[in-house]
GUDOVEX-833110 format. One record per residue (C-alpha): residue in one letter; x, y, z. Coordinates in steps of 0.25 Angstrom, whole numbers, m for minus. Example, Ala and Ser with C-alpha at 12.3 -4.5 7.8 and 13.67 -1.06 7.14 Angstrom:
site residuo:A, X:49, Y:m18, Z:31
site residuo:S, X:55, Y:m4, Z:29
//
This chain:
site residuo:X, X:194, Y:m9, Z:m196
site residuo:X, X:190, Y:6, Z:m198
site residuo:X, X:185, Y:11, Z:m184
site residuo:X, X:183, Y:24, Z:m192
site residuo:X, X:172, Y:18, Z:m199
site residuo:X, X:166, Y:8, Z:m189
site residuo:X, X:165, Y:19, Z:m179
site residuo:X, X:151, Y:20, Z:m171
site residuo:X, X:140, Y:29, Z:m177
site residuo:X, X:136, Y:35, Z:m164
site residuo:X, X:130, Y:47, Z:m164
site residuo:X, X:139, Y:59, Z:m163
site residuo:X, X:149, Y:52, Z:m168
site residuo:X, X:147, Y:51, Z:m184
site residuo:X, X:158, Y:58, Z:m191
site residuo:X, X:155, Y:70, Z:m199
site residuo:X, X:167, Y:72, Z:m206
site residuo:X, X:160, Y:82, Z:m217
site residuo:X, X:157, Y:91, Z:m207
site residuo:X, X:168, Y:91, Z:m199
site residuo:X, X:176, Y:94, Z:m211
site residuo:X, X:168, Y:107, Z:m214
site residuo:X, X:167, Y:113, Z:m200
site residuo:X, X:179, Y:108, Z:m192
site residuo:X, X:194, Y:115, Z:m195
site residuo:X, X:206, Y:105, Z:m193
site residuo:X, X:215, Y:106, Z:m183
site residuo:X, X:226, Y:112, Z:m192
site residuo:X, X:216, Y:123, Z:m199
site residuo:X, X:213, Y:127, Z:m184
site residuo:X, X:226, Y:130, Z:m183
site residuo:X, X:230, Y:138, Z:m195
site residuo:X, X:217, Y:147, Z:m191
site residuo:X, X:224, Y:150, Z:m177
site residuo:X, X:236, Y:154, Z:m183
site residuo:X, X:231, Y:164, Z:m195
site residuo:X, X:221, Y:170, Z:m182
site residuo:X, X:231, Y:181, Z:m174
site residuo:X, X:223, Y:177, Z:m161
site residuo:X, X:230, Y:168, Z:m152
site residuo:X, X:223, Y:157, Z:m146
site residuo:X, X:221, Y:164, Z:m133
site residuo:X, X:214, Y:176, Z:m140
site residuo:X, X:206, Y:167, Z:m149
site residuo:X, X:200, Y:160, Z:m136
site residuo:X, X:196, Y:174, Z:m130
site residuo:X, X:190, Y:179, Z:m143
site residuo:X, X:180, Y:165, Z:m144
site residuo:X, X:169, Y:162, Z:m135
site residuo:X, X:167, Y:147, Z:m141
site residuo:X, X:172, Y:136, Z:m133
site residuo:X, X:183, Y:128, Z:m136
site residuo:X, X:179, Y:117, Z:m147
site residuo:X, X:176, Y:102, Z:m142
site residuo:X, X:177, Y:90, Z:m152
site residuo:X, X:164, Y:86, Z:m157
site residuo:X, X:158, Y:72, Z:m156
site residuo:X, X:162, Y:69, Z:m170
site residuo:X, X:175, Y:73, Z:m168
site residuo:X, X:180, Y:62, Z:m158
site residuo:X, X:183, Y:49, Z:m164
site residuo:X, X:175, Y:38, Z:m161
site residuo:X, X:185, Y:30, Z:m158
site residuo:X, X:191, Y:37, Z:m147
site residuo:X, X:178, Y:39, Z:m141
site residuo:X, X:175, Y:23, Z:m140
site residuo:X, X:189, Y:20, Z:m135
site residuo:X, X:186, Y:29, Z:m124
site residuo:X, X:173, Y:25, Z:m119
site residuo:X, X:172, Y:16, Z:m108
site residuo:X, X:161, Y:7, Z:m114
site residuo:X, X:166, Y:m5, Z:m123
site residuo:X, X:162, Y:m2, Z:m137
site residuo:X, X:166, Y:m12, Z:m148
site residuo:X, X:163, Y:m10, Z:m163
site residuo:X, X:160, Y:m23, Z:m173
site residuo:X, X:155, Y:m22, Z:m187
site residuo:X, X:151, Y:m33, Z:m199
site residuo:X, X:142, Y:m46, Z:m195
site residuo:X, X:154, Y:m52, Z:m190
site residuo:X, X:155, Y:m40, Z:m179
site residuo:X, X:170, Y:m38, Z:m182
site residuo:X, X:176, Y:m29, Z:m171
site residuo:X, X:179, Y:m15, Z:m176
site residuo:X, X:181, Y:m8, Z:m163
site residuo:X, X:183, Y:m10, Z:m148
site residuo:X, X:186, Y:1, Z:m138
site residuo:X, X:196, Y:0, Z:m127
site residuo:X, X:185, Y:m1, Z:m118
site residuo:X, X:181, Y:m14, Z:m123
site residuo:X, X:198, Y:m18, Z:m125
site residuo:X, X:198, Y:m15, Z:m111
site residuo:X, X:186, Y:m23, Z:m107
site residuo:X, X:190, Y:m35, Z:m116
site residuo:X, X:203, Y:m34, Z:m121
site residuo:X, X:207, Y:m30, Z:m134
site residuo:X, X:199, Y:m35, Z:m148
site residuo:X, X:203, Y:m37, Z:m162
site residuo:X, X:196, Y:m28, Z:m172
site residuo:X, X:191, Y:m35, Z:m184
site residuo:X, X:188, Y:m47, Z:m176
site residuo:X, X:174, Y:m53, Z:m176
site residuo:X, X:167, Y:m49, Z:m163
site residuo:X, X:163, Y:m63, Z:m159
site residuo:X, X:177, Y:m68, Z:m159
site residuo:X, X:184, Y:m55, Z:m154
site residuo:X, X:174, Y:m50, Z:m144
site residuo:X, X:171, Y:m64, Z:m135
site residuo:X, X:165, Y:m55, Z:m124
site residuo:X, X:154, Y:m49, Z:m132
site residuo:X, X:152, Y:m64, Z:m136
site residuo:X, X:150, Y:m68, Z:m122
site residuo:X, X:138, Y:m57, Z:m119
site residuo:X, X:130, Y:m62, Z:m131
site residuo:X, X:132, Y:m49, Z:m140
site residuo:X, X:135, Y:m54, Z:m154
site residuo:X, X:119, Y:m57, Z:m157
site residuo:X, X:118, Y:m43, Z:m152
site residuo:X, X:126, Y:m38, Z:m161
site residuo:X, X:120, Y:m46, Z:m173
site residuo:X, X:107, Y:m40, Z:m169
site residuo:X, X:113, Y:m26, Z:m169
site residuo:X, X:120, Y:m27, Z:m182
site residuo:X, X:107, Y:m33, Z:m188
site residuo:X, X:97, Y:m23, Z:m182
site residuo:X, X:106, Y:m10, Z:m182
site residuo:X, X:99, Y:m7, Z:m169
site residuo:X, X:109, Y:m5, Z:m155
site residuo:X, X:106, Y:m15, Z:m145
site residuo:X, X:111, Y:m16, Z:m130
site residuo:X, X:113, Y:m28, Z:m121
site residuo:X, X:114, Y:m24, Z:m107
site residuo:X, X:122, Y:m28, Z:m95
site residuo:X, X:131, Y:m40, Z:m100
site residuo:X, X:141, Y:m45, Z:m92
site residuo:X, X:155, Y:m46, Z:m100
site residuo:X, X:166, Y:m56, Z:m99
site residuo:X, X:175, Y:m44, Z:m92
site residuo:X, X:165, Y:m46, Z:m81
site residuo:X, X:157, Y:m32, Z:m82
site residuo:X, X:144, Y:m29, Z:m88
site residuo:X, X:141, Y:m21, Z:m99
site residuo:X, X:129, Y:m15, Z:m109
site residuo:X, X:132, Y:m18, Z:m124
site residuo:X, X:125, Y:m8, Z:m132
site residuo:X, X:128, Y:m13, Z:m149
site residuo:X, X:126, Y:m3, Z:m158
site residuo:X, X:124, Y:m4, Z:m174
site residuo:X, X:135, Y:3, Z:m182
site residuo:X, X:136, Y:4, Z:m197
site residuo:X, X:146, Y:10, Z:m208
site residuo:X, X:141, Y:7, Z:m221
site residuo:X, X:137, Y:m6, Z:m224
site residuo:X, X:143, Y:m11, Z:m212
site residuo:X, X:137, Y:m14, Z:m200
site residuo:X, X:144, Y:m15, Z:m185
site residuo:X, X:140, Y:m16, Z:m169
site residuo:X, X:146, Y:m5, Z:m157
site residuo:X, X:145, Y:m13, Z:m144
site residuo:X, X:145, Y:m3, Z:m133
site residuo:X, X:147, Y:m9, Z:m120
site residuo:X, X:144, Y:m1, Z:m108
site residuo:X, X:148, Y:m5, Z:m94
site residuo:X, X:137, Y:m8, Z:m84
site residuo:X, X:144, Y:m17, Z:m73
site residuo:X, X:140, Y:m7, Z:m62
site residuo:X, X:126, Y:m7, Z:m67
site residuo:X, X:126, Y:m23, Z:m69
site residuo:X, X:131, Y:m27, Z:m56
site residuo:X, X:123, Y:m15, Z:m49
site residuo:X, X:110, Y:m24, Z:m56
site residuo:X, X:117, Y:m36, Z:m51
site residuo:X, X:117, Y:m34, Z:m36
site residuo:X, X:103, Y:m26, Z:m38
site residuo:X, X:98, Y:m39, Z:m44
site residuo:X, X:105, Y:m47, Z:m33
site residuo:X, X:100, Y:m39, Z:m22
site residuo:X, X:85, Y:m41, Z:m27
site residuo:X, X:87, Y:m57, Z:m29
site residuo:X, X:91, Y:m55, Z:m13
site residuo:X, X:78, Y:m48, Z:m10
site residuo:X, X:70, Y:m57, Z:m18
site residuo:X, X:75, Y:m69, Z:m12
site residuo:X, X:73, Y:m64, Z:1
site residuo:X, X:59, Y:m59, Z:m2
site residuo:X, X:56, Y:m74, Z:m7
site residuo:X, X:62, Y:m79, Z:4
site residuo:X, X:53, Y:m72, Z:14
site residuo:X, X:39, Y:m74, Z:5
site residuo:X, X:44, Y:m90, Z:5
site residuo:X, X:48, Y:m88, Z:21
site residuo:X, X:32, Y:m84, Z:24
site residuo:X, X:26, Y:m95, Z:15
site residuo:X, X:26, Y:m109, Z:22
site residuo:X, X:39, Y:m116, Z:22
site residuo:X, X:32, Y:m131, Z:23
site residuo:X, X:19, Y:m132, Z:20
site residuo:X, X:11, Y:m140, Z:28
site residuo:X, X:7, Y:m153, Z:21
site residuo:X, X:m7, Y:m158, Z:27
site residuo:X, X:m10, Y:m173, Z:27
site residuo:X, X:m21, Y:m173, Z:17
site residuo:X, X:m16, Y:m163, Z:5
site residuo:X, X:m3, Y:m162, Z:m3
site residuo:X, X:1, Y:m147, Z:m4
site residuo:X, X:13, Y:m140, Z:m10
site residuo:X, X:13, Y:m122, Z:m12
site residuo:X, X:24, Y:m116, Z:m20
site residuo:X, X:27, Y:m100, Z:m20
site residuo:X, X:34, Y:m92, Z:m30
site residuo:X, X:37, Y:m79, Z:m27
site residuo:X, X:35, Y:m67, Z:m38
site residuo:X, X:44, Y:m60, Z:m48
site residuo:X, X:59, Y:m57, Z:m45
site residuo:X, X:54, Y:m46, Z:m36
site residuo:X, X:59, Y:m45, Z:m21
site residuo:X, X:44, Y:m41, Z:m17
site residuo:X, X:38, Y:m53, Z:m9
site residuo:X, X:25, Y:m58, Z:m13
site residuo:X, X:12, Y:m62, Z:m3
site residuo:X, X:9, Y:m76, Z:m8
site residuo:X, X:7, Y:m86, Z:3
site residuo:X, X:2, Y:m100, Z:6
site residuo:X, X:1, Y:m109, Z:17
site residuo:X, X:m4, Y:m123, Z:22
site residuo:X, X:m9, Y:m125, Z:36
site residuo:X, X:m14, Y:m139, Z:43
site residuo:X, X:m26, Y:m137, Z:51
site residuo:X, X:m27, Y:m149, Z:58
site residuo:X, X:m38, Y:m162, Z:58
site residuo:X, X:m32, Y:m163, Z:42
site residuo:X, X:m36, Y:m148, Z:36
site residuo:X, X:m28, Y:m140, Z:30
site residuo:X, X:m28, Y:m125, Z:28
site residuo:X, X:m21, Y:m121, Z:14
site residuo:X, X:m19, Y:m105, Z:11
site residuo:X, X:m13, Y:m96, Z:0
site residuo:X, X:m12, Y:m81, Z:m1
site residuo:X, X:m7, Y:m69, Z:m7
site residuo:X, X:m4, Y:m55, Z:m2
site residuo:X, X:m6, Y:m45, Z:m12
site residuo:X, X:8, Y:m38, Z:m16
site residuo:X, X:21, Y:m39, Z:m15
site residuo:X, X:32, Y:m36, Z:m4
site residuo:X, X:36, Y:m39, Z:9
site residuo:X, X:23, Y:m35, Z:15
site residuo:X, X:16, Y:m43, Z:7
site residuo:X, X:25, Y:m54, Z:12
site residuo:X, X:24, Y:m50, Z:27
site residuo:X, X:8, Y:m50, Z:25
site residuo:X, X:8, Y:m63, Z:18
site residuo:X, X:16, Y:m70, Z:30
site residuo:X, X:6, Y:m63, Z:41
site residuo:X, X:m6, Y:m69, Z:33
site residuo:X, X:m1, Y:m82, Z:31
site residuo:X, X:3, Y:m83, Z:48
site residuo:X, X:m13, Y:m77, Z:50
site residuo:X, X:m18, Y:m89, Z:40
site residuo:X, X:m9, Y:m99, Z:48
site residuo:X, X:m15, Y:m95, Z:61
site residuo:X, X:m28, Y:m94, Z:58
site residuo:X, X:m29, Y:m108, Z:51
site residuo:X, X:m26, Y:m115, Z:66
site residuo:X, X:m41, Y:m108, Z:69
site residuo:X, X:m46, Y:m118, Z:57
site residuo:X, X:m56, Y:m107, Z:53
site residuo:X, X:m62, Y:m108, Z:40
site residuo:X, X:m55, Y:m103, Z:28
site residuo:X, X:m65, Y:m89, Z:28
site residuo:X, X:m62, Y:m86, Z:42
site residuo:X, X:m48, Y:m88, Z:40
site residuo:X, X:m48, Y:m77, Z:28
site residuo:X, X:m57, Y:m69, Z:36
site residuo:X, X:m47, Y:m69, Z:48
site residuo:X, X:m35, Y:m65, Z:37
site residuo:X, X:m42, Y:m56, Z:30
site residuo:X, X:m42, Y:m47, Z:43
site residuo:X, X:m29, Y:m51, Z:46
site residuo:X, X:m23, Y:m45, Z:31
site residuo:X, X:m31, Y:m32, Z:35
site residuo:X, X:m23, Y:m31, Z:47
site residuo:X, X:m9, Y:m32, Z:42
site residuo:X, X:m11, Y:m25, Z:31
site residuo:X, X:m24, Y:m18, Z:26
site residuo:X, X:m16, Y:m14, Z:11
site residuo:X, X:m12, Y:m28, Z:9
site residuo:X, X:m23, Y:m40, Z:4
site residuo:X, X:m20, Y:m53, Z:2
site residuo:X, X:m27, Y:m66, Z:m5
site residuo:X, X:m29, Y:m81, Z:1
site residuo:X, X:m37, Y:m93, Z:2
site residuo:X, X:m37, Y:m100, Z:14
site residuo:X, X:m41, Y:m116, Z:13
site residuo:X, X:m44, Y:m126, Z:21
site residuo:X, X:m43, Y:m141, Z:16
site residuo:X, X:m50, Y:m154, Z:26
site residuo:X, X:m48, Y:m166, Z:20
site residuo:X, X:m62, Y:m171, Z:27
site residuo:X, X:m69, Y:m163, Z:18
site residuo:X, X:m60, Y:m164, Z:4
site residuo:X, X:m62, Y:m148, Z:3
site residuo:X, X:m55, Y:m135, Z:2
site residuo:X, X:m61, Y:m125, Z:11
site residuo:X, X:m56, Y:m112, Z:8
site residuo:X, X:m58, Y:m95, Z:8
site residuo:X, X:m51, Y:m87, Z:m2
site residuo:X, X:m47, Y:m71, Z:1
site residuo:X, X:m47, Y:m65, Z:m13
site residuo:X, X:m37, Y:m78, Z:m19
site residuo:X, X:m36, Y:m86, Z:m30
site residuo:X, X:m45, Y:m98, Z:m31
site residuo:X, X:m41, Y:m112, Z:m26
site residuo:X, X:m39, Y:m122, Z:m36
site residuo:X, X:m43, Y:m137, Z:m35
site residuo:X, X:m41, Y:m149, Z:m45
site residuo:X, X:m48, Y:m161, Z:m41
site residuo:X, X:m43, Y:m174, Z:m43
site residuo:X, X:m48, Y:m176, Z:m58
site residuo:X, X:m41, Y:m164, Z:m61
site residuo:X, X:m53, Y:m153, Z:m63
site residuo:X, X:m48, Y:m140, Z:m56
site residuo:X, X:m58, Y:m132, Z:m46
site residuo:X, X:m56, Y:m117, Z:m44
site residuo:X, X:m61, Y:m112, Z:m28
site residuo:X, X:m66, Y:m98, Z:m34
site residuo:X, X:m76, Y:m95, Z:m21
site residuo:X, X:m77, Y:m90, Z:m12
site residuo:X, X:m66, Y:m79, Z:m13
site residuo:X, X:m66, Y:m67, Z:m3
site residuo:X, X:m57, Y:m54, Z:m4
site residuo:X, X:m42, Y:m53, Z:m1
site residuo:X, X:m38, Y:m53, Z:13
site residuo:X, X:m36, Y:m40, Z:19
site residuo:X, X:m48, Y:m33, Z:13
site residuo:X, X:m58, Y:m37, Z:25
site residuo:X, X:m73, Y:m35, Z:24
site residuo:X, X:m74, Y:m49, Z:18
site residuo:X, X:m79, Y:m63, Z:23
site residuo:X, X:m73, Y:m74, Z:17
site residuo:X, X:m78, Y:m86, Z:15
site residuo:X, X:m75, Y:m102, Z:11
site residuo:X, X:m76, Y:m110, Z:2
site residuo:X, X:m72, Y:m124, Z:m2
site residuo:X, X:m66, Y:m133, Z:m14
site residuo:X, X:m66, Y:m150, Z:m15
site residuo:X, X:m51, Y:m153, Z:m12
site residuo:X, X:m53, Y:m170, Z:m13
site residuo:X, X:m42, Y:m180, Z:m14
site residuo:X, X:m36, Y:m179, Z:m27
site residuo:X, X:m39, Y:m163, Z:m27
site residuo:X, X:m27, Y:m153, Z:m29
site residuo:X, X:m29, Y:m137, Z:m25
site residuo:X, X:m21, Y:m125, Z:m28
site residuo:X, X:m19, Y:m112, Z:m21
site residuo:X, X:m11, Y:m103, Z:m27
site residuo:X, X:m9, Y:m85, Z:m28
site residuo:X, X:m11, Y:m77, Z:m39
site residuo:X, X:3, Y:m77, Z:m45
site residuo:X, X:1, Y:m90, Z:m50
site residuo:X, X:m10, Y:m87, Z:m58
site residuo:X, X:m12, Y:m71, Z:m61
site residuo:X, X:m4, Y:m66, Z:m73
site residuo:X, X:m5, Y:m50, Z:m78
site residuo:X, X:m8, Y:m55, Z:m92
site residuo:X, X:m18, Y:m65, Z:m88
site residuo:X, X:m33, Y:m65, Z:m80
site residuo:X, X:m32, Y:m73, Z:m66
site residuo:X, X:m43, Y:m82, Z:m70
site residuo:X, X:m34, Y:m87, Z:m83
site residuo:X, X:m23, Y:m89, Z:m72
site residuo:X, X:m32, Y:m96, Z:m62
site residuo:X, X:m37, Y:m105, Z:m75
site residuo:X, X:m21, Y:m109, Z:m78
site residuo:X, X:m20, Y:m113, Z:m64
site residuo:X, X:m32, Y:m122, Z:m66
site residuo:X, X:m27, Y:m128, Z:m79
site residuo:X, X:m13, Y:m130, Z:m73
site residuo:X, X:m19, Y:m136, Z:m59
site residuo:X, X:m27, Y:m145, Z:m67
site residuo:X, X:m15, Y:m152, Z:m73
site residuo:X, X:m6, Y:m153, Z:m62
site residuo:X, X:m3, Y:m166, Z:m56
site residuo:X, X:6, Y:m170, Z:m45
site residuo:X, X:11, Y:m165, Z:m29
site residuo:X, X:7, Y:m152, Z:m25
site residuo:X, X:20, Y:m147, Z:m27
site residuo:X, X:21, Y:m151, Z:m42
site residuo:X, X:6, Y:m144, Z:m45
site residuo:X, X:11, Y:m131, Z:m38
site residuo:X, X:23, Y:m131, Z:m47
site residuo:X, X:16, Y:m134, Z:m59
site residuo:X, X:6, Y:m124, Z:m56
site residuo:X, X:15, Y:m111, Z:m54
site residuo:X, X:22, Y:m116, Z:m68
site residuo:X, X:10, Y:m117, Z:m75
site residuo:X, X:7, Y:m104, Z:m71
site residuo:X, X:20, Y:m97, Z:m75
site residuo:X, X:26, Y:m94, Z:m64
site residuo:X, X:41, Y:m90, Z:m64
site residuo:X, X:51, Y:m84, Z:m54
site residuo:X, X:48, Y:m71, Z:m62
site residuo:X, X:33, Y:m72, Z:m60
site residuo:X, X:27, Y:m59, Z:m54
site residuo:X, X:19, Y:m63, Z:m42
site residuo:X, X:20, Y:m74, Z:m33
site residuo:X, X:14, Y:m87, Z:m32
site residuo:X, X:9, Y:m95, Z:m24
site residuo:X, X:4, Y:m110, Z:m24
site residuo:X, X:m4, Y:m120, Z:m14
site residuo:X, X:m7, Y:m133, Z:m21
site residuo:X, X:m13, Y:m145, Z:m10
site residuo:X, X:m17, Y:m159, Z:m15
site residuo:X, X:m27, Y:m168, Z:m8
site residuo:X, X:m22, Y:m181, Z:m12
site residuo:X, X:m31, Y:m193, Z:m16
site residuo:X, X:m24, Y:m204, Z:m9
site residuo:X, X:m25, Y:m219, Z:m11
site residuo:X, X:m18, Y:m232, Z:m6
site residuo:X, X:m11, Y:m232, Z:7
site residuo:X, X:m10, Y:m216, Z:8
site residuo:X, X:m27, Y:m217, Z:8
site residuo:X, X:m28, Y:m227, Z:20
site residuo:X, X:m20, Y:m216, Z:28
site residuo:X, X:m31, Y:m205, Z:26
site residuo:X, X:m44, Y:m210, Z:32
site residuo:X, X:m57, Y:m203, Z:37
site residuo:X, X:m65, Y:m208, Z:47
site residuo:X, X:m80, Y:m200, Z:54
site residuo:X, X:m90, Y:m204, Z:63
site residuo:X, X:m101, Y:m196, Z:66
site residuo:X, X:m105, Y:m192, Z:79
site residuo:X, X:m120, Y:m193, Z:83
site residuo:X, X:m119, Y:m188, Z:98
site residuo:X, X:m122, Y:m193, Z:112
site residuo:X, X:m115, Y:m202, Z:121
site residuo:X, X:m110, Y:m212, Z:110
site residuo:X, X:m104, Y:m203, Z:102
site residuo:X, X:m90, Y:m203, Z:109
site residuo:X, X:m89, Y:m219, Z:110
site residuo:X, X:m92, Y:m220, Z:96
site residuo:X, X:m81, Y:m209, Z:91
site residuo:X, X:m72, Y:m217, Z:101
site residuo:X, X:m75, Y:m231, Z:94
site residuo:X, X:m74, Y:m224, Z:80
site residuo:X, X:m61, Y:m218, Z:82
site residuo:X, X:m55, Y:m230, Z:88
site residuo:X, X:m59, Y:m239, Z:75
site residuo:X, X:m56, Y:m228, Z:66
site residuo:X, X:m43, Y:m227, Z:72
site residuo:X, X:m40, Y:m242, Z:72
site residuo:X, X:m44, Y:m244, Z:58
site residuo:X, X:m34, Y:m234, Z:55
site residuo:X, X:m23, Y:m241, Z:61
site residuo:X, X:m19, Y:m230, Z:71
site residuo:X, X:m9, Y:m236, Z:80
site residuo:X, X:m16, Y:m237, Z:94
site residuo:X, X:m10, Y:m225, Z:100
site residuo:X, X:m15, Y:m216, Z:90
site residuo:X, X:m28, Y:m224, Z:89
site residuo:X, X:m32, Y:m221, Z:105
site residuo:X, X:m27, Y:m205, Z:105
site residuo:X, X:m36, Y:m203, Z:93
site residuo:X, X:m48, Y:m211, Z:97
site residuo:X, X:m47, Y:m201, Z:111
site residuo:X, X:m44, Y:m189, Z:102
site residuo:X, X:m58, Y:m195, Z:95
site residuo:X, X:m65, Y:m196, Z:107
site residuo:X, X:m63, Y:m183, Z:115
site residuo:X, X:m66, Y:m175, Z:101
site residuo:X, X:m80, Y:m183, Z:100
site residuo:X, X:m82, Y:m179, Z:115
site residuo:X, X:m79, Y:m165, Z:115
site residuo:X, X:m88, Y:m163, Z:102
site residuo:X, X:m98, Y:m171, Z:108
site residuo:X, X:m97, Y:m163, Z:122
site residuo:X, X:m95, Y:m148, Z:115
site residuo:X, X:m102, Y:m150, Z:101
site residuo:X, X:m115, Y:m152, Z:93
site residuo:X, X:m118, Y:m163, Z:82
site residuo:X, X:m115, Y:m167, Z:71
site residuo:X, X:m102, Y:m173, Z:77
site residuo:X, X:m92, Y:m180, Z:68
site residuo:X, X:m79, Y:m187, Z:72
site residuo:X, X:m69, Y:m188, Z:61
site residuo:X, X:m55, Y:m195, Z:59
site residuo:X, X:m44, Y:m195, Z:49
site residuo:X, X:m33, Y:m200, Z:47
site residuo:X, X:m21, Y:m196, Z:38
site residuo:X, X:m7, Y:m199, Z:36
site residuo:X, X:m2, Y:m190, Z:47
site residuo:X, X:m12, Y:m190, Z:57
site residuo:X, X:m27, Y:m192, Z:63
site residuo:X, X:m37, Y:m185, Z:63
site residuo:X, X:m48, Y:m184, Z:72
site residuo:X, X:m61, Y:m173, Z:71
site residuo:X, X:m75, Y:m171, Z:77
site residuo:X, X:m85, Y:m162, Z:72
site residuo:X, X:m96, Y:m155, Z:79
site residuo:X, X:m107, Y:m145, Z:76
site residuo:X, X:m101, Y:m136, Z:87
site residuo:X, X:m93, Y:m125, Z:83
site residuo:X, X:m85, Y:m122, Z:96
site residuo:X, X:m71, Y:m123, Z:95
site residuo:X, X:m67, Y:m134, Z:108
site residuo:X, X:m52, Y:m128, Z:113
site residuo:X, X:m43, Y:m133, Z:123
site residuo:X, X:m44, Y:m131, Z:137
site residuo:X, X:m38, Y:m137, Z:149
site residuo:X, X:m48, Y:m144, Z:157
site residuo:X, X:m48, Y:m142, Z:174
site residuo:X, X:m46, Y:m154, Z:181
site residuo:X, X:m62, Y:m155, Z:187
site residuo:X, X:m67, Y:m154, Z:171
site residuo:X, X:m75, Y:m165, Z:165
site residuo:X, X:m73, Y:m159, Z:151
site residuo:X, X:m63, Y:m149, Z:142
site residuo:X, X:m52, Y:m162, Z:141
site residuo:X, X:m57, Y:m168, Z:127
site residuo:X, X:m48, Y:m157, Z:117
site residuo:X, X:m36, Y:m157, Z:126
site residuo:X, X:m36, Y:m172, Z:127
site residuo:X, X:m35, Y:m171, Z:111
site residuo:X, X:m26, Y:m161, Z:110
site residuo:X, X:m16, Y:m168, Z:119
site residuo:X, X:m16, Y:m181, Z:112
site residuo:X, X:m19, Y:m176, Z:97
site residuo:X, X:m8, Y:m168, Z:89
site residuo:X, X:m16, Y:m158, Z:86
site residuo:X, X:m31, Y:m155, Z:86
site residuo:X, X:m42, Y:m143, Z:84
site residuo:X, X:m55, Y:m139, Z:81
site residuo:X, X:m63, Y:m130, Z:70
site residuo:X, X:m77, Y:m125, Z:66
site residuo:X, X:m83, Y:m132, Z:55
site residuo:X, X:m89, Y:m125, Z:42
site residuo:X, X:m104, Y:m130, Z:45
site residuo:X, X:m102, Y:m126, Z:60
site residuo:X, X:m98, Y:m135, Z:72
site residuo:X, X:m82, Y:m140, Z:73
site residuo:X, X:m71, Y:m148, Z:73
site residuo:X, X:m63, Y:m153, Z:83
site residuo:X, X:m49, Y:m162, Z:78
site residuo:X, X:m37, Y:m167, Z:82
site residuo:X, X:m26, Y:m175, Z:76
site residuo:X, X:m16, Y:m185, Z:78
site residuo:X, X:m1, Y:m187, Z:70
site residuo:X, X:0, Y:m201, Z:66
site residuo:X, X:13, Y:m208, Z:67
site residuo:X, X:23, Y:m207, Z:55
site residuo:X, X:24, Y:m221, Z:48
//
């Protein structure tokens, strides 16, 4: 193979033989000129001011240059890529390669790197192509540049491989560090979320969280489920604006505050008022959206308040999806706003979804379009809450590379039938007041608990608790009064409501006191007790007993 014919036509390497013959004197001729003159060499150096001659690029032999460069160089020609040349660096890396052989058999290292399709493309298009940072069989990483070369009607490709092993290893160390930081960030985020969701008696609940993107920055999405007692459940979901550890820290403080405020058993809008003031104190420059909702199985509704958050979606038993749009106040941390509570039906057989904006918001799509798409996905979603969670996330196209955090909370109010339905019962009695109210309440409670086939000890405790709560309401409350008994598969709940909004408190009665022991007795015999103000004015006092496991 004539390498001179197949030398690469790089800038500055074209031979201009004719020009050099006209302007350059051969070495022999230069010797003759020096002999004909009577000026010695030293004298000549003194008489001329010109620097000594330097060889031009055109005078350098191409093969000698390519043999000495540290990069790997190979030259192939023809449609079957026959080897025309490999330099010393290539031979040192992969061994001696026979010239004239087909590169697919003689250069197996290029085949392992998938370089031959690129050679074909370069030969067809006559344009250079680059393949960045590929690891070769010798364990080092190279960046390959394939340049077309031509000689007459023949065409070939010059393969130039630069060793980038140090850069590749540094990049891999950087990627490993970023992965480690991201894993730490995700662990921090997940540790701030509930490790295990509380499961109320009347609801089935599931939640999912997907961290956004591949960045190490943490998001501020959170959710929680809080059992309030008396069969009621609080559900909350929120999103702190921005990313980073600061957003996660604010999120953790707000979530902790929600759990503390929830124990006060306040209406949703009052919880948001408290959170609004706290958010402004934590960081005036940080705002957050939030939805706080309460489910009461006796009412069959979801009462909620929203601070700039996306609307709750509820699918009823027939499959129709309702959007709870109003009322919505500004985000937490803005201040100067009185939040209000609204409600949406949540009858048996219904499913509700609370979510953050990462599920429905896209840069190339209007937010309403994203919510409408979520409504359509919810309308066709069936199965357990966890199955619905996963289906909604998939329908929204959420992937590990998604650029925003996603939190979804799904709750179902199942429609129970058969033996399971018998484990969920309700009974209520209107108390008209007077001396006969207490005996009537005791008789009613005794009859109901007997019909529910409670064991004798639990029956007697339930009657005693109902009697004490009714007596307390008769003494300190005002009409209308009601006694309600409710059983689930896990507990017995006794609740008395009246028209007075002063909440009872447990206190230590003195030996000579004739009253003040009712709440203390209830707190002693029951698994838990509490009180809250009712929306229409008045209060509700409740206690509950854990049922023995079957």
